[in-house]
C-alpha positions in Angstrom: -3.3 -4.4 -21.2 -5.5 -4.9 -18.0 -4.1 -7.4 -15.6 -6.5 -10.7 -14.7 -6.5 -9.0 -11.1 -7.7 -5.4 -12.7 -10.6 -7.1 -14.6 -11.7 -9.0 -11.3 -11.3 -5.4 -10.0 -13.4 -4.0 -12.8 -15.9 -6.8 -12.6 -16.5 -6.5 -8.8 -17.0 -2.5 -9.1 -19.2 -3.1 -12.2 -21.3 -5.3 -9.8 -21.5 -2.5 -6.7 -22.6 0.6 -9.9 -25.1 -1.5 -10.4 -25.9 -1.8 -7.2 -27.4 1.9 -7.1 -30.6 0.8 -8.8 -31.0 -2.1 -6.8 -33.3 -3.1 -4.2 -31.2 -3.6 -0.7 -33.0 -5.3 2.2 -31.5 -5.0 6.2 -30.5 -7.9 8.3 -31.9 -8.3 11.7 -28.9 -6.4 13.1 -29.4 -3.5 10.1 -26.7 -4.1 7.9 -28.0 -3.1 4.2 -27.1 -6.0 1.6 -28.1 -7.1 -2.1 -27.3 -10.5 -3.3 -26.8 -11.2 -6.6 -27.7 -14.9 -7.7 -25.3 -16.8 -9.6 -25.6 -20.5 -11.6 -24.5 -22.9 -8.8 -26.5 -24.4 -6.3 -23.4 -25.2 -3.6 -24.8 -23.5 -0.8 -22.6 -22.3 2.1 -23.2 -24.1 5.8 -21.6 -23.3 9.0 -18.2 -25.1 9.2 -17.6 -24.5 5.4 -14.8 -22.1 4.0 -15.4 -20.0 1.4 -13.2 -18.3 -0.8 -13.9 -15.1 -2.5 -12.5 -12.0 -3.6 -13.5 -8.6 -2.2 -13.7 -4.8 -2.7 -13.9 -2.5 0.1 -14.6 1.5 -0.4 -15.3 4.3 2.0 -17.4 6.5 -0.1 -15.8 6.5 -3.5 -12.4 6.0 -2.5 -11.0 2.4 -2.4 -9.2 1.0 0.7 -9.1 -2.9 -0.3 -7.2 -3.9 -2.5 -4.8 -1.2 -2.1 -3.8 -2.0 -6.1 -4.8 -4.4 -8.5 -1.5 -6.4 -8.1 -2.8 -7.1 -4.4 -6.2 -8.4 -5.6 -5.8 -12.0 -4.1 -8.7 -13.8 -3.2 -9.3 -14.3 0.6 -10.7 -17.3 2.9 -12.5 -17.6 5.5 -14.3 -20.4 7.7 -18.0 -19.5 8.2 -18.7 -19.7 12.0 -22.2 -19.9 13.3 -24.6 -17.1 12.7 -21.5 -14.1 12.2 -21.0 -11.1 13.8 -24.0 -8.5 14.2 -23.5 -5.8 11.2 -21.0 -7.4 9.6 -21.2 -9.2 6.0 -20.3 -12.6 8.1 -23.9 -12.9 9.2 -25.4 -13.4 5.7 -22.5 -16.0 4.9 -24.9 -18.8 5.3 -27.6 -17.3 2.9 -24.8 -17.2 0.1 -24.3 -20.0 -2.7 -21.1 -20.6 -4.4 -20.8 -17.9 -7.2 -23.1 -15.7 -5.8 -22.2 -11.8 -5.3 -22.8 -10.0 -2.1 -22.7 -6.3 -1.4 -23.0 -4.5 2.1 -23.7 -1.1 2.8 -22.2 0.6 6.4 -22.8 3.6 8.2 -19.6 4.6 10.3 -21.6 6.4 12.4 -22.6 2.9 13.7 -19.0 2.0 14.4 -18.0 5.3 16.1 -21.1 5.0 18.3 -19.6 1.8 19.6 -15.9 3.0 19.8 -15.6 6.7 20.2 -11.7 6.5 19.7 -11.8 5.6 16.1 -8.8 7.3 14.3 -10.1 11.1 12.8 -9.8 10.2 9.2 -13.2 7.9 10.0 -16.2 10.4 10.3 -19.7 10.3 10.8 -21.1 10.1 7.8 -18.9 8.1 5.4 -20.4 4.7 3.8 -18.5 1.7 3.9 -19.9 -0.5 0.7 -18.3 -4.0 0.4 -18.6 -6.2 -2.1 -17.9 -10.0 -2.4 -17.7 -12.2 -4.9 -17.7 -16.6 -3.8 -15.2 -18.0 -5.6 -15.6 -21.5 -4.0 -17.3 -23.3 -1.0 -14.9 -25.8 0.6 -16.1 -28.5 2.5 -12.7 -29.5 4.0 -9.7 -27.5 5.6 -7.4 -30.0 3.7 -9.2 -28.8 0.5 -8.7 -25.1 1.2 -5.2 -25.4 2.4 -4.4 -26.9 -1.1 -6.1 -24.3 -3.0 -4.9 -21.3 -1.1 -0.9 -22.6 -1.5 -1.7 -22.6 -5.2 -3.4 -19.1 -5.0 0.1 -18.0 -2.8 2.2 -19.9 -6.1 0.2 -17.4 -8.7 0.6 -14.4 -6.0 4.5 -14.9 -5.9 4.6 -15.2 -9.6 3.1 -12.3 -10.2 4.6 -10.2 -7.5 7.9 -11.3 -9.0 7.0 -10.0 -12.3 6.0 -6.7 -11.2 9.8 -6.6 -9.6 11.5 -7.0 -12.7 9.3 -4.8 -14.5 9.6 -2.2 -11.8 13.7 -2.6 -12.0 13.5 -2.5 -15.8 11.2 0.7 -15.7 13.9 2.2 -13.6 17.0 1.6 -15.5 14.8 2.9 -18.7 13.9 6.3 -16.7 17.6 6.7 -15.6 18.9 6.4 -19.2 16.0 8.4 -20.8 16.2 11.2 -18.4 19.8 11.4 -18.8 20.1 11.2 -14.6 24.0 11.3 -14.0 24.3 12.3 -10.6 25.8 10.5 -7.5 25.4 6.6 -7.3 25.4 5.2 -3.8 26.5 1.5 -3.3 22.8 0.7 -2.7 21.5 2.1 -6.4 20.2 5.4 -5.6 21.0 8.4 -8.0 21.6 11.4 -5.9 21.7 15.0 -7.5 23.2 17.3 -5.3 21.8 20.7 -5.9 23.7 22.1 -3.0 25.8 20.3 -0.4 24.9 22.3 2.8 27.7 23.3 5.4 28.9 22.0 8.6 29.2 18.6 9.8 28.6 15.4 7.1 25.1 13.4 8.2 26.1 10.0 9.6 24.1 7.5 11.6 23.1 8.5 15.1 22.6 12.1 14.0 18.9 13.7 14.3 18.1 15.4 11.0 14.9 17.5 10.1 14.0 17.3 6.1 11.5 19.0 3.8 10.3 16.8 1.3 8.4 15.7 -1.6 8.0 12.2 -2.6 6.9 11.7 -6.3 6.3 8.4 -8.4 8.3 8.2 -11.9 5.2 9.1 -13.5 5.0 12.6 -11.3 2.3 11.5 -9.2 3.0 13.3 -6.0 2.1 10.9 -2.7 3.4 12.8 0.2 4.7 15.9 1.2 5.7 18.8 3.5 6.7 21.6 1.1 3.1 22.4 1.0 -0.4 21.6 2.8 -1.6 19.5 0.0 -1.0 16.9 2.1 -2.2 18.0 5.3 1.2 18.7 6.9 4.3 21.0 6.5 5.8 20.2 9.7 10.2 18.9 9.0 10.7 15.2 9.2 12.6 14.8 12.3 14.2 11.3 12.0 17.6 9.5 13.2 19.7 8.4 10.8 20.8 4.5 10.5 19.4 1.3 11.8 19.1 2.3 15.4 16.6 5.0 14.5 13.3 4.3 16.3 11.3 5.2 13.3 13.9 4.1 10.7 13.5 5.5 6.8 13.8 3.2 3.6 17.2 2.2 3.2 17.4 4.4 0.0 16.4 8.0 1.6 18.9 6.7 4.5 21.9 6.1 2.2 21.3 9.1 0.2 20.7 12.0 3.1 24.5 11.1 4.3 25.8 12.8 1.0 24.4 16.2 2.5 24.6 18.6 5.4 22.7 21.6 7.2 21.1 23.6 4.1 21.8 20.9 1.6 18.8 20.5 -1.1 18.9 17.7 -3.5 16.8 14.9 -5.2 16.7 11.2 -4.8 15.8 8.6 -7.3 15.1 5.5 -5.2 14.6 1.7 -7.1 11.9 0.1 -5.5 13.9 -2.6 -3.5 15.4 0.4 -1.6 11.8 1.8 -0.6 9.0 -0.2 0.4 9.7 -3.4 -1.8 6.5 -5.5 -2.3 4.9 -3.6 0.1 2.1 -0.6 -1.1 1.4 2.4 1.0 -2.3 4.1 0.4 -3.7 4.4 -3.0 -0.2 5.5 -5.0 2.5 3.8 -3.8 2.0 0.0 -4.9 4.3 -2.7 -4.6 7.6 -2.3 -6.1 7.1 1.3 -6.8 10.0 3.5 -7.6 10.2 6.8 -6.1 11.8 10.6 -6.4 12.1 12.7 -3.2 13.0 16.1 -3.4 14.7 17.5 -0.3 15.7 20.2 1.9 18.0 19.7 5.1 16.8 22.0 7.3 18.8 20.8 10.3 21.6 18.4 11.1 22.4 17.6 15.2 25.2 15.6 16.2 23.3 13.4 19.0 24.5 9.8 18.6 22.8 7.4 19.8 24.0 4.0 21.2 26.3 1.4 19.2 29.3 2.5 16.6 28.4 4.6 13.5 28.3 2.9 10.3 31.1 3.5 8.2 31.7 6.2 5.7 31.0 4.5 2.2 32.8 4.9 -1.0 30.4 6.7 -3.5 30.5 4.8 -7.2 30.1 7.9 -9.5 30.2 5.9 -12.5 27.8 7.4 -15.3 24.9 4.6 -16.1 25.3 2.5 -19.2 23.4 3.6 -21.5 
Protein backbone atom coordinates (compact mmCIF):
# COMPACT_ATOMS: atom_id res chain seq x y z
CA UNK A 1 0.00 0.00 0.00
CA UNK A 2 1.36 3.42 -0.92
CA UNK A 3 1.46 6.03 1.81
CA UNK A 4 -0.05 9.48 1.38
CA UNK A 5 3.48 10.91 1.36
CA UNK A 6 4.45 8.44 -1.32
CA UNK A 7 1.48 9.46 -3.45
CA UNK A 8 2.49 13.12 -3.09
CA UNK A 9 5.99 12.37 -4.35
CA UNK A 10 4.63 10.26 -7.18
CA UNK A 11 2.24 13.02 -8.25
CA UNK A 12 4.99 15.63 -8.26
CA UNK A 13 7.28 13.27 -10.16
CA UNK A 14 4.57 12.85 -12.82
CA UNK A 15 4.44 16.62 -13.22
CA UNK A 16 8.22 16.73 -13.64
CA UNK A 17 8.10 13.92 -16.20
CA UNK A 18 5.44 15.70 -18.23
CA UNK A 19 7.73 18.71 -18.43
CA UNK A 20 9.98 16.96 -20.91
CA UNK A 21 7.50 17.82 -23.65
CA UNK A 22 6.44 21.18 -22.21
CA UNK A 23 7.67 24.59 -23.35
CA UNK A 24 9.93 26.18 -20.75
CA UNK A 25 10.71 29.85 -20.19
CA UNK A 26 13.69 31.70 -18.76
CA UNK A 27 13.69 34.21 -15.92
CA UNK A 28 15.75 37.41 -15.98
CA UNK A 29 18.65 35.56 -14.35
CA UNK A 30 18.48 32.67 -16.82
CA UNK A 31 16.60 30.21 -14.61
CA UNK A 32 14.67 27.73 -16.76
CA UNK A 33 11.12 27.19 -15.49
CA UNK A 34 7.58 26.08 -16.26
CA UNK A 35 4.40 26.94 -14.33
CA UNK A 36 1.44 24.57 -14.35
CA UNK A 37 -1.60 26.64 -13.31
CA UNK A 38 -4.02 25.35 -10.69
CA UNK A 39 -7.68 26.31 -10.33
CA UNK A 40 -7.32 28.70 -7.40
CA UNK A 41 -7.11 32.48 -7.73
CA UNK A 42 -5.27 33.37 -4.51
CA UNK A 43 -2.09 35.09 -5.69
CA UNK A 44 1.28 34.97 -3.94
CA UNK A 45 2.43 38.44 -2.86
CA UNK A 46 5.52 39.78 -1.13
CA UNK A 47 5.20 39.18 2.63
CA UNK A 48 2.99 36.07 2.27
CA UNK A 49 4.02 32.71 3.67
CA UNK A 50 3.68 29.90 1.16
CA UNK A 51 3.22 26.24 2.05
CA UNK A 52 4.46 23.79 -0.56
CA UNK A 53 5.63 20.25 -1.26
CA UNK A 54 8.96 19.97 -3.04
CA UNK A 55 10.97 17.26 -4.79
CA UNK A 56 14.53 17.93 -5.95
CA UNK A 57 16.63 15.79 -8.25
CA UNK A 58 20.20 15.92 -9.51
CA UNK A 59 19.98 14.37 -12.97
CA UNK A 60 17.72 11.34 -12.33
CA UNK A 61 18.52 10.84 -8.63
CA UNK A 62 16.18 12.24 -5.97
CA UNK A 63 18.11 14.16 -3.30
CA UNK A 64 15.11 15.59 -1.45
CA UNK A 65 13.14 14.30 0.32
CA UNK A 66 15.41 11.40 1.28
CA UNK A 67 12.37 9.11 1.52
CA UNK A 68 8.57 9.19 1.30
CA UNK A 69 8.39 9.19 5.11
CA UNK A 70 10.15 12.56 5.16
CA UNK A 71 7.95 14.24 2.55
CA UNK A 72 6.60 17.03 4.74
CA UNK A 73 5.35 20.45 3.56
CA UNK A 74 7.77 23.38 3.63
CA UNK A 75 7.00 26.99 4.65
CA UNK A 76 8.76 30.04 3.23
CA UNK A 77 8.14 33.76 3.58
CA UNK A 78 8.15 35.55 0.22
CA UNK A 79 10.73 38.33 0.31
CA UNK A 80 10.85 40.95 -2.46
CA UNK A 81 12.10 39.78 -5.83
CA UNK A 82 13.87 36.71 -4.48
CA UNK A 83 17.41 35.57 -5.25
CA UNK A 84 18.72 35.49 -8.84
CA UNK A 85 18.92 32.05 -10.47
CA UNK A 86 16.80 30.64 -7.65
CA UNK A 87 13.15 29.48 -7.56
CA UNK A 88 12.41 32.28 -5.08
CA UNK A 89 12.55 34.86 -7.89
CA UNK A 90 9.40 33.22 -9.34
CA UNK A 91 7.25 33.02 -6.19
CA UNK A 92 5.21 36.15 -6.91
CA UNK A 93 4.27 34.72 -10.32
CA UNK A 94 2.40 31.86 -8.61
CA UNK A 95 -1.05 31.24 -7.17
CA UNK A 96 -2.31 28.76 -4.63
CA UNK A 97 -2.62 25.36 -6.32
CA UNK A 98 0.03 26.07 -8.98
CA UNK A 99 2.95 23.76 -9.67
CA UNK A 100 6.38 25.09 -10.57
CA UNK A 101 9.28 23.23 -12.15
CA UNK A 102 12.73 24.83 -12.30
CA UNK A 103 15.92 23.57 -13.94
CA UNK A 104 19.34 24.78 -12.79
CA UNK A 105 22.72 23.78 -14.20
CA UNK A 106 25.47 22.91 -11.75
CA UNK A 107 27.97 24.73 -13.99
CA UNK A 108 26.51 28.05 -12.83
CA UNK A 109 26.99 27.22 -9.16
CA UNK A 110 30.52 25.93 -9.71
CA UNK A 111 31.49 29.17 -11.50
CA UNK A 112 30.33 31.17 -8.47
CA UNK A 113 31.89 28.73 -5.99
CA UNK A 114 34.77 26.63 -7.41
CA UNK A 115 35.14 24.90 -4.01
CA UNK A 116 31.92 22.94 -4.46
CA UNK A 117 32.08 19.31 -3.15
CA UNK A 118 33.50 16.87 -5.75
CA UNK A 119 30.20 14.98 -6.12
CA UNK A 120 28.75 18.05 -7.87
CA UNK A 121 29.99 18.12 -11.44
CA UNK A 122 29.74 20.37 -14.48
CA UNK A 123 26.87 19.20 -16.65
CA UNK A 124 24.73 18.05 -13.72
CA UNK A 125 21.13 19.23 -13.89
CA UNK A 126 19.11 20.19 -10.80
CA UNK A 127 15.35 19.82 -11.29
CA UNK A 128 13.09 21.14 -8.54
CA UNK A 129 9.33 20.60 -8.55
CA UNK A 130 7.04 22.62 -6.26
CA UNK A 131 3.34 22.29 -5.51
CA UNK A 132 1.85 25.37 -3.80
CA UNK A 133 -0.54 24.01 -1.16
CA UNK A 134 -1.57 27.21 0.59
CA UNK A 135 -0.87 30.93 0.79
CA UNK A 136 -1.00 32.55 4.24
CA UNK A 137 -1.38 36.27 4.72
CA UNK A 138 -0.36 36.22 8.40
CA UNK A 139 2.47 34.60 10.34
CA UNK A 140 0.02 33.41 12.99
CA UNK A 141 -2.06 31.41 10.49
CA UNK A 142 1.07 29.86 9.01
CA UNK A 143 2.39 28.88 12.45
CA UNK A 144 -0.91 27.22 13.40
CA UNK A 145 -0.91 25.22 10.18
CA UNK A 146 2.74 24.26 10.61
CA UNK A 147 2.03 23.00 14.14
CA UNK A 148 -0.73 20.74 12.78
CA UNK A 149 1.59 19.38 10.10
CA UNK A 150 4.24 18.69 12.74
CA UNK A 151 1.74 16.67 14.76
CA UNK A 152 0.92 14.61 11.66
CA UNK A 153 4.62 14.11 10.95
CA UNK A 154 5.31 12.98 14.53
CA UNK A 155 2.43 10.50 14.41
CA UNK A 156 3.64 9.13 11.07
CA UNK A 157 7.20 8.76 12.36
CA UNK A 158 5.96 6.98 15.48
CA UNK A 159 4.11 4.54 13.21
CA UNK A 160 7.33 3.94 11.26
CA UNK A 161 9.18 3.32 14.53
CA UNK A 162 6.67 0.73 15.76
CA UNK A 163 6.67 -1.05 12.40
CA UNK A 164 10.47 -1.09 12.43
CA UNK A 165 10.53 -2.75 15.85
CA UNK A 166 8.04 -5.36 14.66
CA UNK A 167 10.04 -6.00 11.47
CA UNK A 168 13.26 -6.50 13.47
CA UNK A 169 11.68 -8.95 15.92
CA UNK A 170 10.04 -10.93 13.10
CA UNK A 171 13.33 -11.05 11.15
CA UNK A 172 15.22 -12.42 14.16
CA UNK A 173 12.64 -15.17 14.74
CA UNK A 174 12.07 -16.04 11.07
CA UNK A 175 15.80 -16.36 10.35
CA UNK A 176 16.49 -18.16 13.63
CA UNK A 177 19.15 -15.68 14.72
CA UNK A 178 20.62 -17.08 17.94
CA UNK A 179 23.77 -15.02 18.37
CA UNK A 180 24.88 -13.26 21.54
CA UNK A 181 22.56 -10.41 22.51
CA UNK A 182 23.98 -7.17 23.89
CA UNK A 183 22.16 -5.22 26.64
CA UNK A 184 20.91 -2.74 24.07
CA UNK A 185 19.41 -5.42 21.84
CA UNK A 186 22.01 -6.06 19.12
CA UNK A 187 22.32 -9.69 18.05
CA UNK A 188 25.95 -10.62 17.37
CA UNK A 189 26.96 -13.70 15.43
CA UNK A 190 30.60 -14.30 16.42
CA UNK A 191 32.20 -16.22 13.55
CA UNK A 192 35.72 -15.73 14.93
CA UNK A 193 36.40 -13.89 18.22
CA UNK A 194 39.98 -12.93 17.37
CA UNK A 195 43.07 -12.92 19.60
CA UNK A 196 44.80 -10.54 21.97
CA UNK A 197 43.27 -7.80 24.10
CA UNK A 198 39.49 -7.40 24.23
CA UNK A 199 38.15 -4.23 22.63
CA UNK A 200 37.05 -1.58 25.12
CA UNK A 201 36.45 2.17 25.40
CA UNK A 202 39.35 4.38 24.36
CA UNK A 203 40.93 1.82 22.06
CA UNK A 204 41.58 2.56 18.41
CA UNK A 205 40.03 -0.05 16.13
CA UNK A 206 40.39 -0.64 12.39
CA UNK A 207 37.51 -2.49 10.77
CA UNK A 208 36.45 -3.79 7.38
CA UNK A 209 32.66 -3.80 7.07
CA UNK A 210 29.62 -4.23 4.87
CA UNK A 211 26.31 -2.65 5.91
CA UNK A 212 22.98 -3.86 4.53
CA UNK A 213 19.30 -3.36 5.28
CA UNK A 214 17.12 -6.29 6.34
CA UNK A 215 16.02 -6.52 2.70
CA UNK A 216 19.61 -7.09 1.61
CA UNK A 217 20.34 -3.64 0.16
CA UNK A 218 24.02 -2.75 0.59
CA UNK A 219 24.18 0.89 1.77
CA UNK A 220 27.92 1.07 2.47
CA UNK A 221 31.02 -1.12 2.46
CA UNK A 222 34.80 -1.00 2.32
CA UNK A 223 35.14 -4.73 1.59
CA UNK A 224 35.06 -3.97 -2.14
CA UNK A 225 35.15 -0.82 -4.28
CA UNK A 226 31.40 -0.69 -5.01
CA UNK A 227 31.01 2.34 -2.73
CA UNK A 228 34.24 4.03 -3.79
CA UNK A 229 36.42 3.27 -0.77
CA UNK A 230 38.35 0.20 0.41
CA UNK A 231 40.49 1.57 3.23
CA UNK A 232 39.81 0.24 6.76
CA UNK A 233 37.46 2.25 8.97
CA UNK A 234 39.43 3.65 11.94
CA UNK A 235 37.63 4.89 15.06
CA UNK A 236 37.97 5.23 18.82
CA UNK A 237 35.57 3.03 20.77
CA UNK A 238 33.28 4.71 23.28
CA UNK A 239 31.38 7.97 23.85
CA UNK A 240 34.58 10.08 24.01
CA UNK A 241 35.40 9.32 20.39
CA UNK A 242 35.82 12.38 18.14
CA UNK A 243 33.72 10.45 15.61
CA UNK A 244 31.38 8.18 17.62
CA UNK A 245 29.95 5.12 15.93
CA UNK A 246 26.25 4.30 16.14
CA UNK A 247 25.38 2.82 19.53
CA UNK A 248 24.68 -0.68 18.19
CA UNK A 249 28.04 -0.91 16.39
CA UNK A 250 29.87 0.41 19.47
CA UNK A 251 28.20 -2.20 21.71
CA UNK A 252 28.80 -5.14 19.39
CA UNK A 253 32.44 -4.43 18.53
CA UNK A 254 33.40 -4.97 22.21
CA UNK A 255 32.80 -8.71 21.81
CA UNK A 256 35.79 -9.01 19.44
CA UNK A 257 39.57 -8.91 19.42
CA UNK A 258 42.09 -8.36 16.64
CA UNK A 259 41.35 -10.69 13.74
CA UNK A 260 37.76 -11.22 14.83
CA UNK A 261 34.94 -11.70 12.33
CA UNK A 262 31.20 -11.54 12.79
CA UNK A 263 27.82 -10.13 11.93
CA UNK A 264 25.78 -7.50 13.82
CA UNK A 265 21.97 -7.31 13.65
CA UNK A 266 21.30 -3.73 14.76
CA UNK A 267 17.78 -2.53 15.66
CA UNK A 268 16.96 0.92 14.29
CA UNK A 269 16.95 2.66 17.66
CA UNK A 270 20.61 1.68 18.12
CA UNK A 271 21.34 2.81 14.57
CA UNK A 272 20.35 6.18 13.11
CA UNK A 273 16.89 6.25 14.70
CA UNK A 274 14.58 8.80 13.02
CA UNK A 275 17.36 10.13 10.78
CA UNK A 276 17.92 9.05 7.20
CA UNK A 277 21.27 8.56 5.47
CA UNK A 278 21.17 8.93 1.71
CA UNK A 279 18.76 6.96 -0.44
CA UNK A 280 19.15 3.58 1.27
CA UNK A 281 18.89 4.26 5.02
CA UNK A 282 15.42 5.53 5.85
CA UNK A 283 14.11 6.70 9.23
CA UNK A 284 14.14 3.81 11.70
CA UNK A 285 16.01 1.50 9.34
CA UNK A 286 17.20 -1.77 10.87
CA UNK A 287 20.69 -2.76 9.74
CA UNK A 288 23.07 -5.69 9.42
CA UNK A 289 26.86 -5.34 9.48
CA UNK A 290 29.43 -7.95 8.43
CA UNK A 291 32.74 -7.01 10.03
CA UNK A 292 36.38 -8.04 10.32
CA UNK A 293 38.61 -6.43 12.94
CA UNK A 294 41.90 -5.60 11.22
CA UNK A 295 43.69 -4.00 14.16
CA UNK A 296 43.23 -3.02 17.82
CA UNK A 297 45.45 -0.46 19.55
CA UNK A 298 45.27 0.04 23.31
CA UNK A 299 45.46 3.84 23.39
CA UNK A 300 42.98 4.98 26.05
CA UNK A 301 41.52 8.44 25.76
CA UNK A 302 41.07 10.81 28.70
CA UNK A 303 38.51 9.74 31.26
CA UNK A 304 37.55 6.41 32.77
CA UNK A 305 36.76 3.36 30.67
CA UNK A 306 33.24 2.08 30.54
CA UNK A 307 32.79 -1.01 32.73
CA UNK A 308 32.47 -4.38 31.02
CA UNK A 309 28.82 -5.29 30.60
CA UNK A 310 27.07 -8.56 31.13
CA UNK A 311 25.90 -10.19 27.94
CA UNK A 312 22.43 -11.71 27.69
CA UNK A 313 22.82 -14.98 25.81
CA UNK A 314 19.18 -16.01 26.15
CA UNK A 315 17.58 -17.25 22.98
CA UNK A 316 14.90 -15.02 21.36
CA UNK A 317 11.34 -16.01 22.08
CA UNK A 318 9.53 -17.69 19.19
